[in-house]
N, C-alpha and C positions, 0 to 999 in steps of 0.2 A: 869504617871510615865514612864520614859525612860528606856527601857530594852535593853541591848546589847546582840547580838546573839553570839553564840559560835564562828562563823567564824570571828566576829569583835574583840573578845577578844584574839583570838589565837596568833596574832602577838605580843601583849603585854606580853602574857605569855612566848613567846620565848625570848622577851627582858629581862624579869626578870630572866629567866633561864641563859641566856648568861652573864648577869651582875653578877649573883650569882657565876657562874663558874669562872669568872674573879676575883671576890673577893676571892674565895677559893685559886686560883693559886697565887694571890698576898700574901696571908697569908703564903702559903707553901714556897714561894720564897721570903720571906720578907728580908732576908739578902742580897740577890742579888739585889732586888729592891732598898734597902737602899743604896747599893754601887753604883748603876747605876743612882741614883737620878731621877728615872722615875716612879713615883707612878701611873701614868695613862697608863702605857704601855699595860697591859692586858685589861684595859677598852676600849682602842681603838679597839681591836679585837671584844669586845662585841658590841660596837656601830656599827661596820661594819656588823657583822652578823645580828643584829636586823634590821638595815636599809635595808640590802639586802633582808631579808625575809618579813618584814612588811611594808617597805616604810618609808616615811618621819616621820609619827607619831611615829612608833615604834623606829626609830633611835633617835628622840628627847627624847623620854621617857627613852631610855637606856642612853643617854648622861647625862640627869639631875639626873637620879638614880645613875649613876657611880660617878658623882661629889659629890652627897650627901654622898654616902658610903665612898668615899676616904677622905672626909673631917672629918668624924667622926670616921673612923676606921683605916685609914692609917696614916694621919698626927697626930703627938702627940700634944695634947693641951698645953703642957708645954713649947713649943718653945717660943722663944722670939718674940718681935715685928717685927724685921727685917725679921726673918725667916717666920713669918706669912704673911708679905707683899709679900714675894717671892712665897709662896704657893698660895696666892690669885692670883698672876699674872699667875702662871702655870695653876691654875684652870680655869681662864678666857680663856686662850689660848686653854685649852682642850675643853671647852664648844664651843668655836668658831669652832674649828676643827671638833667637833662632829656634829655641825649644818651643816658644809660644807660637811662632809662625808654623812650625811643623805640626803641632797639635791641632791648630785651626784648619790647616789643609787636610790633615787626616780625617777630622770630623766632617769637613766639606765633602771629601771623597766618599766617606761611608754613607753620608746622607744621599749623595748622588746615586751610589750603587743601590741603596734601598729604594730610592724613587724609581729607578729603572726596573727593579724587581717588582715593585708594586704596580707599575704601568703594565708590565708583561702579565702579571697575574690578573689585573683588571681586564685586559683583553681576553685572556683565556676564560675568565669567569663570564664575561659577556658572551663569548661564543658558546660556553656550556649552557648558560641559561637560554640562549636562543635555541639551542638544540632541544632543551627541555620543553620550550614553548612549541617547537615544531612537532614534538612527539607527545604533546599533552592530549589528554582524553577530550578536553573541551576545544571547540573551535575558537580561534583568536584572529582578530583583524584590527588594523589601525587605519584611521582615515584622517585626512587633513581638514582644515577649517571649512572647506566647501563640500565635504562628504566624499572626497575622492579616495579610493582605497590605495594605500601605499605599502601594506604588508598583510599577508594571509599565511596561516599555517596549513599543513596538509589536512588537518581534521575538518576545518570549516569548508575546504574545497570538497571533501568527501560528503559532508552533510548536504551541501547544495548541489552536488552532482557536476561540478566543474573541475577543471585543472587549476593549479595555482597561477599559471601564466595567464589563463583566460580571465581571472578575476582582478589581477593587478591593473592599476591605472584606470579603473572603471568606477563610475559613481555607485555608491552603495545602493541607490534607489533602483538600479537595474535588477536587483535580486528581490524586489518586493512588488506587490500589486498596488493599484492606485490607492486603495484604502490604507494600506500599511505605510505608503510613502508619506501621507500627511502625519501619521503618528511619528514616523522617523524624523521628520522635520521638527516636530515638537520636542522630541528628545534631544536632537542636536542643539536646539536653542537653549535647552536647560544645561547641556554640557558646556556651552559657551559661557554660562553663568557660573561655571565651576562646580556643578552639582554632580555628585556620584550617585548612581541609583541602579536598581535591579528591577527588571520587569519581564513579563511574558510578551513574546513578539512572534508574528507569523511572517516567515520568509517564503519566497517562491522558489521551488526546486527547478532544475533545468528542464524536467519533463512537464512542468506546469503545476505539479501538485504542491500542496502547502506543507511547510515544515515549521512546526512549533518549537520554540526554543526559549530558554531562560537567558536573558542578556544582562550581563553585568558591565556597566560602562564607567569609565573614569576619564576626565579631561586631561589633556596634555598641554601644559603651559610652559612658556619660556621663563627665564629667570626674572624677567620684568613683569610676569603675570599675564602676558599676552596669550590668548587662546590659539594654539597651533594645530589642534586636532584632538582625537579621542582614541582610546583603546577599548575594545569590547571583547569580553569572554562569553562565548556562546555555547550553551549546553543543549543538545537535541533532546527535547521532551515530547516528541510526536507520539511515541508509544504511551507515555503517561497520559497524554490528552485522550488517546483512544481508550485507555483504561478507565479514565474518568467518565467518558461517555458511556462505556459499558456498565460501570457502577451505577450511573444515574438510571439506566434502563432497568437494572435488577433491583434497585433499592430506592423506591420513590420517597421513602421517609427521610432520606439523606439530602433531599433537595434544599432544605433550609440550612444545611451545613456545608453547602458547596464551596462558599468562600473560605471556610475553615480548612476544607480538604485541599483546596488549591494552595493555601499558604503553607500547609504541612508538606505537600509534595514538592514545593519549590525549595531548592537547596543551593547553598553557596558554592563558589568554585572549589574544586577539590583540594584538600591538604596535600602537601608534598614534602618529602624528607630526602636529604642527601646523606648517604651513609658511607663510611670508610670501609672498603673491602677488608675482609679478614678480621678486623677488630669489632666491627658493627657499631662503631662510634658515630653518633649523629653529628654531622658537621654543619648542617643547615636545615632549618624548618621555616616554611613560609607562614604568613599570617593566619591562613586557614588552619594550619596544623597547630599553631599556638591557641587559637580559639577552640580547636578540638580537644586540646590537652587541658583547657581551663586556665590557661596562663602561658607564660613563656615556656616553650618546649625545652627541656634540659638537653644540653649539648656537651660533646667532648667528654662523655663519661663512659666507663665500661658498660657493655650491654647488660651484665648481671645487675648493675645498680638500677637500671630502668625497671627491671622486673620486680623489684621490691616495692615500687610505687604503682607501676602499671602491669597488669597481667591480662592474658587473653584466654578465651574459651572457644571451642569449636561449636559446630551446629548441634552437637549432643549435649552441650553444656559442660563438657569436661575440659579441665585446664590444659592448655597447650604447653608442653615442656619448654624450658628456656632454650634448649638447643634447636627447637622447631619453631621458634618465633619468626615472623616474617623477616624482620631485620637481620637476624642471624642467618636465616636461610639464603637470603639474597647476597649477604656478605660472603657466603661460601660459594657463590657463583650460580645459584639456582635462579630460575626465571618464574615469576608468579603471574598468572593470568586469571583474574577473577577469583582470587582466594578470599573466601568469606569467613569472618570471625566476629566475635563480640569482644570489644576492648573495654576493660574495667579500669577506670581512673577514679581518683578521689571525688571528681565531679559527677560520676555516674557511669553508666554502661552505654557504649555506642556500638551499633552494628555497622560493620565496615566491609566493603569489597576492595581488595588490594590488587594493584598491578605493579609489578616490580621487575627491574632488569638492571644490568650493569653497563654503564657507558665506558667505551674503550678510552684509553689514555690519548691525550692530544695536546700539542703545543707544550709539552713538558709537564702537563698536569696529570696526576696519577689517575688510575681508574676510579670511577665514582658509581656507587649504587643509588638508584633512584626508586623511591616508593611513592606511589600516588594512591591516595585513599578516596573512596567515594562513600560518604556517610549515608547509609540507608536506614538509620535508626527510625526516622520519622515514617519512612515508607513501611517498615516492618510494623511499627506501632499502629499505623493506620490500617494496614492489612489485617492485623490481629483484631483491631477494634471493629473493622467492617465485618470480619468473619464472625466475631462474637455477636455483633448487631444483627446480622442476617440469621444467625442461629437462634437468637432471641426472637426475632420476628417469626421464624418458622415455628418456634414453640408456641407463640401467641396464636398463630394461625391454626396450628394443630389443635390447641385447646379450644379455640373458637369453633372449629369444625366439630370437635367432640361434643362441645356444649350444645351446638345446634343440631347434632345428630340424635339427641334424646338420650344420651348416656345417663346412667344413674348418677345423681348428685354426689352420693357418698364415694362412688368410684372416681369421679372427676376430682373431688377434693383430695383423695388419696394419691392420685397421679401427679397433681400439680407440684407438691413439694419435691418429689423426686426429680422431675424435669428441671425445675428452677435451680435446685442445688447443683445439679450437674452443669448447667449452663453457666452459673456464676462461680463455680469452683469453690463452694463453701461446704462446711461439714454439717451445718444445721439449717433446716427450713421448717417453718411451722405455719399452721392455720389456726388462729385463736378465734373461737366463737363466743360472742358476748352473751352471757347467760341472761335469762329473762329479768332477773332482779337488777341487772346492770352493775353489780358489785364485783364481778369476777369474769374472767374469760377462760373458757375450757380449751385445753390443747386438743382440738378436734382431729387433726392429722399432722404428720410431720415426718422428718427423716433425720437420723443421727442421734436422737434422744435416747436416754437409757431405757431399757426394756420396762414396760409396764406404765410408762408415763403418758403415752398417747391414749387419749380417751378418758383419762382420769385426772391428770395434773391440771391445776388451775393457777391463774395469774391474776393478781389484783388489778382492778381498773383505776386505781388512784394514780396520782402523778409520780409516785415513787418508782413505778415500773415503766419500762420503755413502751410497752403496749398501752398502758393507761395514759401516758404522756402523748402518745400518738393520737389516741381517741380525743383527748381534751384539746389538743392543739389543732386538730383537723388538718394537719399538714404531714407530709412524709418526714420521717426522722432518720438521720444518718448518725451513726456512732463510730468514730474513728478509734477511740480507745476507751472502753468502758471503765477502766481503772481510773481514768482522769475525768470522767463525766461528772458534771455539776448539775445538770438538769434533773437527773434522777439517779438512783443508786442500785437499782435491781432490775428484775426480781432475783430471788435466790436461784431460780431455775437456770438463769444464765451464768451465775457465778459458779454453780456446781459443775457446769460443763466447761469452765475456763474460757468463756467467751470473751473476746477482746473487741472485735469490730462487728458491725451489723447495720441493718437498715430495716425499716418497717413502714407500711402504708396501711390506709384504712380500706376495708372491704365495705363499700357503701351499701346501704339498704334504702327502702322507700321511706320509712318513718324514722328509722334509727339504723346505725351501722350494724352490719352482720357481725363484724369482728375486725381482727387485725391480721395482716399477712406480713411475715418477716423472714429474713435470712440472717445467719450469724456465722462467725468463724473464730477459731482460736488464735489466729495470727492477725497482726495489725495490717489492715487493708483499707485503702482509700477507695470508696465507691463513687462513681461518677453520676452525672445527671442522666446519662443514658441508662445506667443501671436502675436508677429510680424510675425512669419512664417505663422500663421493661417490667419492673416489679409492679408498678401501678397498672400497666396494661393487663398483666395476668390477674391482678386483683379485680380489675373491671370485668374481665371475662368471668371470673368467679361470681361477681355480683350479678351479672346478667343471668348466669346459669341459675343462681339461687332465686332471683326474682322470677325467672321463667318457671322454675320448679314450683315456687309458691303460687304463681298464676295458674300453672297446670293443675296443681292440687285444688285450687279454688274452682277451676272449671270442671275438674273431676267430681267435686262435691255437687256442683250445680247439675252435672249430668246425672248423678245418682238421684238427686232430688227430682229431676224430670222423670226418671224411670219409675220412681215410687208414685209420682203423680199419675202416671198412666195406669198403674195398677191399684193404687190406694188413694186416688184423688189428691195428688200432691199440690194442687192449687186450690185456692179458696174459690168455692163454687156456690152459687146462689140462684134462687128463682124468686122473682117478684111479680106481683099483679100490676095492673095498669095504674093503680094508685101508689105504687111504690112500696107496698108492704111485703116484707120477707115471708115467703112461703116455705123456703128450704135454704139451709146453709150446711156446708160439710164440716167435718170435725176440725179440719185445719183452720177454718175461719173462726171456730170457737176458740181454739188455742191461741190464734193470732191476737184476738181482742180480749181473751181471758173472760169470755162470757159463755154461759151454758146455752144450749139450744133454746130453752124456754124464754130467755131474754131476747131472742131474735124474732121468733115467729110472731107475725101480726104487727110488727113494728116497722116504722119507716126509718130512713137515714136521719131524719130530723129528730127522731126519738132517741137515737143512739149516739150521734156524733155532733160536733159543733155545727152551728148553722151554716157557716161559710163553706165548710167541707161538705156538708149534706147537700147544700144547694148545687155545688159543682157536680156531684154524682147524679142528682136528680135531673139537671139539665142534660147531661149526657144520656141518661135513660130515656128521656122524652125525645131526644133527637133520633135515637135508634128506633123507637116505636113509630115515630113519624116517618122515618125513611123506609121502614119495613124491609130492612136488610141488615146483614151482619156488619158490625163495625169493630174495628180494632183501634184502641186508643190508649193513651198514657194518662194515668191518674196518680195523684199523690194523696197521702194522708199523714196525720200526726198521731202517733201512738206512743204514749209514755215519753213525751218530749223528744221523740225520734221521728224524723221525717222519713216516710216510707214511699217508695216508688212502685207503682203497679202497672203491669202490662195487662190490660183488660180486653177480653173478647166477648162482646155482647151481641145477642141476636134475638129477634122476636119470634114467637111461635104461638100457635093456636091449638087448644085442646079439642077434644071431640065435641064438646058442647059449644064451641065457637068462641070461647073466652080467649082473650089475648094475654100472653104472659111475656115476661122478659127474663131470659136466662143469661147468665154471665159467669165467666171464669177469669179470675185475676191472678196474675203471677207476681209475687213479690220480687221485684228486680233491684231491690236496694243493693244487694251484694254485687249484682252485675254492674251497677253504676260505680260502685267503689272499685270493682275490677277494671273498669274502663279507665278510671283515673290512674290506677296502678299501671295499666298498659301504656298510658300516655307518658308516664314517668319512665317506664321501661324503654319506650321509643326514644326518649331523650338520651338514655344511656346507649342505646343502639347508635344514635347519632355520633356519640363520642367514639364508638368503635368504628363507625363509618369514616370519621375524620382522622382516625389513627393510621389509616392507609396500610393496614396489615395485609389485607387481601383486596383485590378489586371488587367493588360493590357498585351495582347500577340499579336504578329504578327505570323500568321501561314498560311500554305497552306492547300489545300483540301486533300492532301495525308496523313495528320496526323502529319506532322512535325511542331514544334514550332520554328520559326526563331529567335524570340526575345521575351523576357518577362521581366517585371520589378520585383523588389524584393518582392513586395506585393504578386504577383502570386506565386513566388517560395516558399515563406514562407507558403502560403496557402496549397500547395501540398507537402511540405516537401522536396523539392529538393534544391540543391545548384546551383550557377552559373556555377561551373565546370561541373556538370551533364548536364546543358543546352548546354554548348559548346561542350561536348562530344557526343551530340545527344541522350542522354538517357531520355530526357523529350519530350514525344510525346502525343498529346491530344487524339489520337485514342486508344493507349494502356492504357491510364489512364481512359478511358471512359468505364464503365460497359456495358455489352452486351445489357441490357434492355434499355439503352439510345441511342444506335446506330441509331434507326429510327428517333429520334429527331434531331440528328446531320445531317442525310441525308436530312430531310425536311429543316433544316436551310441552308444547302449548296445549295439546290435547290432554296430557296427563295433568297439567296445572288446572285445566277447566274441570276435570273430573274429580281429582283428589286434593287439589289445592297446593300440592308440592310436586316437583319432578325429580326423578332419579338423576343422580349426578352422571354426567356424560362428558366425553371429550370431543372437542371440535377445534377449529382454527378461526382466527380473525385475520382479515387483511389490514395490515398497518397502513398508516398514511403514506409511507414511502414505498408501498407495494409489496413489502415482505410479509411473511406470514408468521403468526405467533400461536403455538399450540396452547390450549387452555383446558382446564377442568371446570365445568359449570354446574352449579346446583341452584335451583330457584324455588320460590314460594309465592303463592298468590297473595296480593295485598288484600287485607280484610276490607270489605266494603267496596272494592274496586275489581270487578270481575274481569276486566281487561288489562289489568296492570299487575306487575310482579316485581319482586326484588330478587336479584341474582348475585351469588357470590362466585367470583372468578379467580382461579389460581393459575399463574403462569407455569407451564410445564416444559419450557424450552430446555432447561438443564436436564430434567428427567428424561425427556424424549431422546435427547442426544445420548445420554448414558444407556438407555434401553436399546437404541439402534446399534450402538457399539457392541453391547452385550450380545444381541441377536446375531450380528455379523460374525462376532468371534465364535459363538456356538455353532453357527452354520459352517464356518471354515473348518472348525474342529471335526464336525461330523463328516463333511465331505472328504477331508483328509483321511479320517479314520476309515471310512467306507471304501476309499480307493487305495489305501495303503496295502502293500503286499505282505502284511503280517496280520496275525490275529490279535486284536486289542480288546481288553476287558477293563472294567472299573468296578471298585467296591466302595461301600460307604463306611462310616464309623462303626457300624454293627458287624463288620467283617463279611457281610453278604454282598454278592455281586449284583450290581444294578444296571450294567450296560455291557453289551457285546457288539462289536462292529460286524458289518455284513460278511467280510471274509471268514470270521469265526462261525457265523451261522451257516455259511455255505460249506465250511469244512465239516462241521458236525451234523449237518442236515436237520437241525432242530430249530425251533422257534425261540424268539426272545423270551417268551413267558416260560418255556421249559428250562431255559438256562438260568433264569433269575434265582437269587438266593444261593443255595448250594446245589442247584440242579445241574450245574456244569460238571460237578464231581462225579456224576453217574457215568461219564465217558472216560474217566481215568482208569487205567489198568489196575486190577485188584492188587497186584504185587507192588505197585507204586503209590497206591492211595495214601497209606498211613505216612510214608516218608514225605510225600507232597504236602499233606495236611499239616504235619509238624513244622515243616519249613515255613509254610505260609503263616501259621499261627505265631510262631516264635518271632518272625520278622515283624508281624503286625503289632505284637505287644511291645516290641522294642522300637517301633517306628523307624525301621531300617530297611534299606533296599535288599533284595534277594535275587538269586539266580538258581534255577533248578531245572532238571530235565526229567521228563516222565513220558509215558506212552498214553496217547489220547486217541479214542476211537473215532475214526473217520466215518462219513455218512455211509460208506459201503461196508462197514463193519471191520475194516482193517485197523489195527492199532499202529499209529505212527508216532515216532519219537519227536517230541517238541522241546525246544529250549524256551523256558518261561522266565521273563525278567520283570520284576515289579519294583516300583519306587513309591514312597509315600507322597501324598498331596497335602499342601498347606495353603492357607489363606495368606494374603500379604502381611497380616499382623501375627502370623504364626499359628493360627488355629488349624487343627488336624481335620482333614476332609475325608480321608480314606486312602485307597491305593489305586494306581493305574499301572497296567502292565501290558506286555506284548509277547506273543509266542511266534516262533518260526519253526517250520518243519525241518528237522535235522536228521530224518531217517536216512537219507542218502549219505549224509556225512558219517553217520554211525556205521553204515555198511562199508563206506570207503575206509574208515579208520580200521575196521577189522581186516579189510583187504590189505591195507598198508602194513599192518602188523605181520601178516603172512609174507608179504613181499619183502619186508625188511629182513626176515630170517634168510630168505633165499639170496637177497642182495648182498648180505654180509659175506656169504660164502663166495659169491661171484667176485666181490671186491678183493677178497684174499687171493683168489686165483689170478685175477687181473694184475694185482700188485706184484706177484711173483714174476708174471710175464714181463711187466714193465722194467723190473729190476734187471732181468736177464737182457732185455733189449738195450737198456742203458749201458750195461757192460760191453755189449757188442758194439754199440755206437761209439763208446770211448776208444775201443780197439780199432774200429774203422777210422775214426778221426786221426788217431796217431799214425795209422798206416798210410792214410791219404797224405797227411802232412809230410811224412818221411819220403814216400814214393814220389810225390809231386815235386818236392823241393830239390831232390837229387838231379832229375833231368833238367830242371830250370837252371840250377847252378852250372851244370855241364854246358847248356846252350849259352848261357851268359859268358862262361869262361872261354869257350871256343870262339865266340864272336869277338871278345876282347883280343885274343891272339890274332885273329884274322885281321882286325883293324890295325894292329900294330905292324904285322908283317906285310900286308898288302895295301897299306894306306897310300903308297906312292904309285901302285900299278892300277888301282881301281878308279873308275870314274866317279863323278859326283853322285850320280844316280845310285850306283851300287853302295856307296858310303851311306847314302840316306836310308837305303834298305837295311843296312846293318844297324844303323841308329834306331830304326823302328823296331827291329828284332830285340835290341837291348831294352828299349823302353817297355816293350810288350812283356818280356820275361820279368822285368822288375814289377810291372803291374800285376802279372800273374802271381808272383811271389807275395806281393802285398795282399792280393785277394785271398790267397791260401791262409796267410797269417790272420787276416780279418775273420775268415770263416772259422778258424780254430778258436779265435777269441770269442766269436759269437756263440759257438757251440759250448765253450766252457762257461760262459757267463750265466747260463741257466743252471749250472750245477755247482758253481762256486759258493761256498758257505759265506753268508753275510755276517759282518761284524758291526753291530750298531753302537755308535758312540756319538757324542755331540760334535757337530761339524760347524765351524765358523765359515759360512758361505762367502762372506766378504773377503776373508783371507784366501780362500780357495780360488775365487775368481781372480784375485790379484796375482797369485802364483801362476795360474794358467795363462793369464795375459802376458806376464813377463816371458814365459817359455815361448809363446807364439811370436812375440815381438822380435825375438832374436832372428827369426827366419823371414821377416818382412821389412827389412831395412829399406828406407827410401819411400815407403808408403805414407801418404797423408791421411791419417785416421784420427777422427775425433771420438774419444771414448767418454761415455757418460755412465758411471757406475754408482748406483745408489747404495745406501747402507742396507745390507741384507740381514735377515734374521738368522739365528742359529737353529739348526735342525738336527734331528737324529737320523743317522743312516750310515752306510758303509762309505768311508772317505775315499777309498780308491775307486769304487764304482762311480760315486758322484763326481769325482775328478774327471773320469772318462766322459761322463755326460756333458759336463761343462766344456771340456776340451773339444768334443765333437761339435757342439753348437757354436762356440766362439770361432773355431777353425772354419766352419761353414760360412759364418758371417764375414770373416776376413776374405775367404775365397771368392764369394759371390759379390763382393763389392770391389773386386780388383779393377773393374773397368770404370770405376768412378774416380774423378779427379780428387774428390774429397769424400772419403768414406766416413759414415756416421754409424757408430755402434752403441746402442744403449742397453744396459743390463739393469734390471730392477725386479721388484716383487710387490705383490699385494697379499692381503691376508683375509681369510674368512673365519668363521667360527670353528671349522674342522680342519683347515689345511692352509699351507703357504703355497702361493702360486708365483713361480719365477718365470721371467721372460728374457729372451735375447732378441733385440730388434735391430735391423739394419736398413740401409737405403740402397740395397743392391738391385740385382736384376729381377728378383721376385719370381713367382711362378703362378700358373693358372689354377685357380681354386677348384676347377672341375676335376683336377687330378690330385687333390689333396689326400684322398684315401690311399694313394700309392706311396706317399712319402716315407712312411715308417716300415715299409716292406723290404725284405732282403732282395738285393740286386735291382731295386726300383730307383731309377734316375730320371729326372725331368729335363736334364741338359746332357748334351753329348760330351764324350770324353775330350774331344778336341776343344770344346768351349771351356769346360772346367773339369779337371782331373778328379778321379775318385772311383771307389769300388761299389758304392751303393749299400754298404754294410753299416756305415756310421750311425745313421738315424735309426736303423733297426736295432742296433746295440743300445741306443738311447732309450727306445721304447721298452726293450726287455729289462733294462736296469730299473727304470721308473716303475714298471709293472711289479717287479719284485719288491719294490718299496711301497706297494699299494697306492701308487699315485697315478696320475693321468698325463698324457701327452697330446698336444694338438698344435696346429699352425694356422696362421692367417697371412694373406699376401694379396698384393695388387701387382700385376705384371709391370715391370720396369719402375716400380715405386717402393721396392723393398719387401721384406718379409719379417714376421714375428713368430718365434717358436716358444711355446709355453710348456712347462711341466710343473706338476704339483706334488707336494710331499705332505703326508698327513701329520697332524700335531700329535706326536707320540710321547711327549715328555711326561704325561701322566701314566703312561703304560710301561715305560722302560724302567 
């Protein structure tokens, strides 16, 4: 049967009422209606009222009801046919108009309801987004046109160290210093012009410190365009600022890239998604999320559809399963705090940190999951780029030091490809040497190439090869895809190795390039300008090393020539008379001018050389003879169209006859001149290394002045180039006093040998802090008081070494003070460390125990077993435990328990074993004694068990006898007292009657005491029956039983839903009955008693409690509560035998539970008992 509700029938009732009123008005105004010929006029109003109130149905009902009434009550049935047709037409028009009015009203009502729903949802949405703003990661505030703050969220208050209330209605300038206020005014003026912008800004924290932030502002304008204020989103980047400062200190070469780094580290406000719980459908994505997705973020689609377009990987690069995606996880109710992942989209990969939580439902809006993303892609890329750049700088510095240390050139050339290939993560690296004919380049060294190619393979120097093109273009060459390269097509060496991408640079030489340095990879890779700079820096180091090697070889040849001169006249030597005639020339002079000795003797310079040249030499000879002293001078000559330079040493001498002669020795220094030119060019290359800022380089004198320094050194000590030019940068004032002796030793070494050994020291930076450095120096040629020094910042290394030393010291202190014997072994299975307790135990030295020496103390019977256990565990890299006998220093063998575990490096490399031994001799002896005692104890237990069984039987007999023997007298006393009360009630006075009442009550109490004692005695022997017990039903049953005896009491019961437990139902009923009965009893003096019964739960048990607001008890006597006959209140105050709580404790003990109580005097008491969770065991 269909039944209509009152709310459904109400619109139709209104329709009936409206039509009835219209009918009544039509009857009252019948004459006017007849005159107006409008019988439906009032009914139109009834239809409109009904449709407006009840909608389409009520309007149609009113329409047809009006038509029916007008037909039978308004129109006269006596009218003719024509008149009836006219009425029918009017009736039809009225019905159509009624339907139309009803439809219009229905539409209007529907629109009104939708508008109300939309307004409500808009308010809920506004509240939701306000909550999102209040919980956003970025700080947000709004200001009016004068800069007065009218809204802040919690985050901006935390950033600036204020509360939200302290910031509201204050000028925003209160949170800035004077310099920042002028900037803020400028930005406020731009916002008044309608400009949206983002910039770095410095705020002032409540404690006075500076807070750097990225501020994104947007103006707030009225509908007429009038500026009303601005909203700002503020992201705290103080840590980033400090990180940037640290990066500038560690990498001076990145100074020119500072603006680029700042733009990379600046990020937009965080993307935000709203997700529907359960389905993980995206219901809202803000503009930042759309930008992050590379377009409009897809919404209202199943989560699995997203994963076909977007997927995520974790920190290991492994794809995150669909059911573990952040949106799915938060839709399941999880909370994400700082979850990091890589997001793969068609636009690329973004590294994100995600914060997610679920907003509770409010104002009728369902729960909503919020995901906030922080894009750290740029930061990761910058960190990776910086790490790679620092690694590359370290490689260049390492190679520079190796080159300056005098390493063999071939060794250096072999090391370079390995380091560069590892740094750039490429498979191939090569050093090509341009052969003397210039037509080909030899694969001098490399990594990754097929065996046998290095040292033998050649590459053409023409433009068809990448190396040849590099040489001819004199510019670095980058190849992104060799398969599509149009500048050259080879060489075959690259195609044979499936090379796709690569780059190459020239290794410059003095007169011609030494060759080409290049890297290649089989994958398509885009190399950056930093990679080119790194490759060119390494090539420059190679070029310097090669030029230095060549210069060294030239100097070595010159040295060998000098040595031969000393033994075989390696200089041109001659003797002339006063007229300039040659009296003697050595063989070298003959060979130099290709003239035999006979052509020289008796001839002058004018006879042998051109006049101009001869005159120069003659003038010099005359000056020497006139000065009568040795002279050193520089002379030149032209020999075979080649200008030669000579260093001549001429001196006069007189023979025994008194004749004067001129002796001279001239050294051909043409090669030296050429070498000096080469050294000048090498110095220019060194200048390039100086300006590269790979390591700190300074030119200084021994007085303490720094004549020149590169940017790396200035950044290291915190000074500027203006400070250097002003003379404020001096190495002696920057050197702490304790390092002065090291500087003096280095200066002395420089003066004696020209170079100083590398040593460590510290410099005092401009801000007063110290920076540890490694310094090596060399004396400048021709400047005995000036030197060049190479300085490396050791801050990171020092910190790592300090931490390592501290860790090692802690380990050794801990090991030497540990109450166990500790040993360590290496990868060769030999022991290399024993702690002091081990040495004290064995009485041997560390040297005696090293290797396998420790095994000499192992008992012969245990040695092989001990050795096999150790070897097997070592080979399997597994932990082991073994016991054996070890000889103590007094010769006694003691049992020890040895435990060993393998040691590994953080990256999994095996280091050996570490183990510990404890002396278990006493335990072994105790175990043997325990075995003996167990045998005797088993026999004693059997005997004791038999005695207890006999005692129990006697106790049961005694209990029964006591029960029977005590009850009979009590029944007799009670019976005779009843008879006496009945027979002598009229003759006894009131006092005697009271005595009889006392006797009666006492015998009853005694009887109850006997019953309780018997029950208590039997409770310990009754067999328990474990079943599942519904504690809620049990409590309700006991409550109903007790309520029958307490009629008239005002008791408020609070009984929670209790869990089901396993136990004996009859025993648990007795427990509950005693506790609730006590609660009722001890609240009897309260006008309104309150009794609460509930439970809590732990991992192992259920805890139940009965709490009341009764008289309570003193906690000093809580230990007496659960004892037999123990009562804390007199019988006159509250009746009882003192057995009930003892029975409770015995029952709960048999259930393996606990009982306890808490109370405050006159404020009630709480009694607790626990039952273990036995459902897995029953």
